[in-house]
Backbone bond lengths (Angstrom), bond angles and torsions (degrees), N, CA, C in turn:
res aa  C-N    CA-C-N  psi(-1)  N-CA   C-N-CA  omega(-1)  CA-C   N-CA-C  phi
1 M - - - 1.439 - - 1.527 107.89 -
2 Q 1.281 116.85 140.32 1.459 120.29 -178.16 1.523 111.13 -69.61
3 H 1.337 113.29 159.37 1.461 120.25 -176.78 1.532 111.62 -60.81
4 A 1.323 117.26 -44.15 1.469 120.67 -179.23 1.524 111.56 -65.23
5 R 1.311 116.45 -36.83 1.470 119.11 178.72 1.520 111.00 -66.14
6 R 1.321 115.84 -38.40 1.459 118.47 178.73 1.523 111.33 -62.42
7 W 1.332 116.93 -41.91 1.464 119.38 179.40 1.521 111.22 -70.47
8 A 1.328 118.01 -31.34 1.463 120.19 175.01 1.527 110.34 -65.46
9 V 1.324 116.73 -41.46 1.467 120.57 176.00 1.521 110.14 -61.47
10 T 1.330 116.89 -39.27 1.460 121.01 179.46 1.524 111.49 -62.47
11 V 1.329 116.09 -45.79 1.469 120.32 -179.53 1.522 110.64 -64.17
12 F 1.329 116.59 -45.79 1.465 119.41 -179.05 1.524 112.23 -67.98
13 A 1.314 118.14 -34.34 1.462 120.70 177.64 1.526 110.60 -67.21
14 G 1.332 116.80 -42.02 1.462 119.56 177.95 1.518 112.44 -65.99
15 A 1.334 116.20 -45.13 1.470 119.71 179.33 1.524 111.51 -66.92
16 G 1.318 116.35 -40.72 1.463 119.90 179.44 1.517 112.18 -64.76
17 S 1.326 116.76 -42.15 1.460 118.81 178.71 1.526 111.24 -67.00
18 F 1.335 117.34 -33.89 1.465 119.78 176.86 1.528 110.65 -63.69
19 V 1.321 116.50 -47.82 1.476 120.57 -177.82 1.526 110.44 -64.39
20 I 1.321 117.12 -45.05 1.470 120.02 -178.86 1.519 111.23 -64.11
21 C 1.331 117.28 -42.85 1.468 120.03 179.76 1.527 111.96 -68.42
22 L 1.325 116.57 -38.73 1.469 119.52 178.01 1.520 110.47 -64.46
23 W 1.312 116.74 -44.64 1.469 120.89 -179.97 1.522 110.62 -65.07
24 S 1.344 117.25 -44.86 1.468 118.89 -177.47 1.525 111.88 -68.77
25 A 1.324 117.73 -34.73 1.466 119.52 178.23 1.525 111.37 -70.44
26 R 1.317 117.08 -30.88 1.468 119.90 177.79 1.525 111.77 -80.73
27 A 1.338 117.34 -34.69 1.467 120.47 -173.97 1.526 112.92 -83.84
28 A 1.309 117.28 -35.61 1.464 120.20 -176.13 1.521 110.68 -76.03
29 P 1.308 116.42 136.89 1.466 120.10 -179.86 1.533 111.98 -84.93
30 F 1.320 115.99 70.27 1.461 119.17 177.21 1.521 109.32 -74.11
31 G 1.319 116.19 140.02 1.456 120.10 -179.93 1.522 112.79 -76.44
32 L 1.313 118.17 -17.35 1.455 120.15 -175.84 1.528 113.10 -88.41
33 L 1.330 118.57 -9.70 1.467 120.79 179.20 1.519 110.63 -76.65
34 P 1.318 117.83 148.28 1.470 120.30 178.99 1.530 111.67 -64.74
35 R 1.316 115.78 160.96 1.475 121.32 -178.19 1.528 111.96 -82.41
36 A 1.305 118.79 -33.91 1.470 121.45 -177.50 1.535 109.30 -69.72
37 D 1.336 114.88 141.41 1.465 120.26 -174.85 1.536 111.82 -64.62
38 A 1.313 117.43 -41.98 1.461 120.31 -179.44 1.530 110.87 -65.32
39 D 1.320 116.73 -38.48 1.460 120.21 178.71 1.532 111.53 -68.80
40 R 1.329 116.47 -36.64 1.472 119.68 176.74 1.522 110.79 -63.25
41 W 1.348 116.91 -41.06 1.462 120.31 177.95 1.523 110.81 -64.03
42 A 1.311 117.28 -39.81 1.469 120.78 -179.72 1.527 111.38 -64.73
43 V 1.322 116.60 -44.65 1.462 120.28 179.59 1.529 110.38 -67.06
44 A 1.322 117.16 -42.73 1.465 120.56 179.61 1.530 111.48 -64.38
45 T 1.323 117.08 -39.15 1.470 120.61 178.69 1.523 110.95 -68.21
46 A 1.319 117.09 -40.44 1.464 119.99 178.08 1.527 111.00 -64.42
47 F 1.315 117.57 -41.75 1.459 121.76 178.05 1.531 110.61 -64.14
48 A 1.322 117.29 -45.82 1.464 121.11 -179.42 1.533 111.17 -65.46
49 T 1.312 117.34 -37.84 1.464 120.67 178.29 1.521 111.31 -65.73
50 T 1.318 117.33 -41.42 1.457 121.48 178.56 1.527 111.40 -62.85
51 V 1.316 116.66 -46.88 1.462 120.11 -179.56 1.526 110.50 -66.15
52 A 1.321 118.03 -42.13 1.467 120.98 179.94 1.526 111.09 -64.37
53 T 1.323 117.47 -35.51 1.464 120.80 176.96 1.522 111.01 -65.98
54 L 1.311 117.33 -43.52 1.463 120.72 178.36 1.524 111.61 -64.98
55 V 1.320 117.09 -42.64 1.467 120.52 177.85 1.525 109.96 -65.22
56 G 1.326 116.88 -43.91 1.460 120.42 179.65 1.516 112.76 -63.01
57 A 1.331 117.36 -37.10 1.466 120.55 178.25 1.522 111.23 -67.52
58 A 1.319 116.37 -42.63 1.468 119.60 -179.60 1.521 111.59 -67.19
59 V 1.311 116.47 -46.42 1.467 119.61 -178.89 1.528 110.17 -73.96
60 G 1.319 118.05 -31.42 1.457 121.15 177.19 1.520 112.44 -65.63
61 R 1.311 116.57 -33.27 1.464 119.37 175.59 1.526 110.30 -64.56
62 W 1.315 115.80 -40.92 1.461 120.22 177.06 1.525 110.36 -65.52
63 A 1.323 116.89 -42.43 1.468 120.14 -177.09 1.521 111.89 -69.60
64 G 1.311 118.03 -26.77 1.448 121.17 -178.36 1.515 115.08 -80.62
65 K 1.311 116.95 -8.61 1.464 119.63 179.06 1.510 109.49 -73.04
66 D 1.343 116.03 124.84 1.456 120.83 178.84 1.512 112.34 -98.24
67 R 1.297 116.57 -26.88 1.457 119.84 -176.05 1.516 111.06 -82.89
68 R 1.293 115.34 144.37 1.461 121.59 173.55 1.519 108.02 -95.73
69 L 1.313 116.51 159.09 1.450 120.35 178.66 1.517 109.64 -63.06
70 G 1.299 116.03 133.93 1.447 120.67 178.78 1.513 114.46 82.32
71 S 1.307 118.21 7.50 1.458 119.94 -179.63 1.526 110.27 -82.40
72 V 1.294 115.68 163.65 1.451 122.16 -178.90 1.522 108.70 -81.37
73 P 1.329 118.31 132.85 1.464 119.27 177.21 1.529 110.85 -61.64
74 P 1.332 118.75 147.57 1.456 121.75 -174.49 1.524 114.81 -59.18
75 D 1.337 119.69 -29.67 1.456 119.87 -177.84 1.528 112.69 -75.84
76 N 1.310 118.44 -12.16 1.460 121.07 179.11 1.526 112.49 -105.89
77 L 1.307 118.64 10.27 1.454 120.85 -177.78 1.518 112.59 -67.67
78 L 1.319 118.19 -29.24 1.453 120.98 -177.48 1.526 112.33 -91.69
79 G 1.296 118.20 6.33 1.453 121.35 177.84 1.516 113.97 85.40
80 R 1.308 118.02 4.53 1.464 120.94 178.50 1.516 109.53 -80.03
81 E 1.296 114.44 145.41 1.454 119.08 174.00 1.517 108.79 -94.28
82 R 1.288 115.33 151.89 1.463 119.01 177.84 1.513 109.78 -72.21
83 Q 1.316 115.98 141.34 1.454 120.64 177.01 1.516 108.58 -96.31
84 A 1.314 114.56 140.58 1.456 119.46 -179.58 1.519 109.91 -72.55
85 V 1.305 115.78 142.09 1.460 121.89 176.63 1.518 107.62 -86.25
86 P 1.338 118.65 131.71 1.464 119.60 -177.84 1.519 111.26 -65.24
87 T 1.304 114.74 143.02 1.459 120.13 177.88 1.519 109.68 -85.13
88 A 1.305 116.82 174.98 1.466 121.43 -175.47 1.527 112.18 -63.45
89 D 1.345 118.71 -36.08 1.463 119.35 -178.52 1.527 112.06 -75.23
90 L 1.314 118.22 -19.52 1.456 120.95 177.11 1.525 112.67 -96.24
91 L 1.320 116.73 -0.39 1.458 120.26 -174.31 1.519 112.46 -63.32
92 H 1.301 117.92 -36.84 1.469 119.68 -178.79 1.528 111.43 -67.04
93 R 1.324 118.31 -32.09 1.463 120.42 178.36 1.524 111.83 -77.77
94 T 1.310 117.86 -33.09 1.468 120.12 -176.88 1.519 112.01 -74.78
95 R 1.302 118.06 -21.53 1.465 119.89 178.43 1.528 111.23 -67.60
96 R 1.335 116.43 -32.04 1.456 120.42 -179.54 1.525 112.64 -83.74
97 M 1.319 118.03 -14.15 1.463 121.67 -177.26 1.525 110.13 -82.51
98 K 1.306 115.93 151.37 1.454 120.59 175.39 1.525 108.67 -79.63
99 P 1.327 117.19 146.02 1.469 118.47 179.51 1.539 110.54 -68.01
100 L 1.328 115.27 149.04 1.451 121.46 178.50 1.530 109.57 -71.34
101 P 1.318 118.15 142.13 1.460 119.25 176.06 1.510 111.01 -70.92
102 D 1.302 116.58 150.04 1.461 121.61 177.77 1.508 109.60 -67.42
103 A 1.323 116.31 140.84 1.469 120.20 -179.49 1.508 110.74 -81.02
């Protein structure tokens, strides 16, 4: 799926979950909601915002992925191999060595 389509799905999923949660919190006769109309709207909006944020974060993580499964990591695209980082016990020897030239 293209990158733009993934972000469109993310936006619609967040907006859709907000609308559904707002409607269900207003329509369902929960005993824990306040009796005053303004307070019910505030609680329903807070609940819908929380759920939409969680849905948007989960779907946004999916939409932000650029790599496909089985693709080559970006640091190996030029054919270079990764160089090992010296460990603490080898540090004294690596200080005396000349740095490797860039490939």
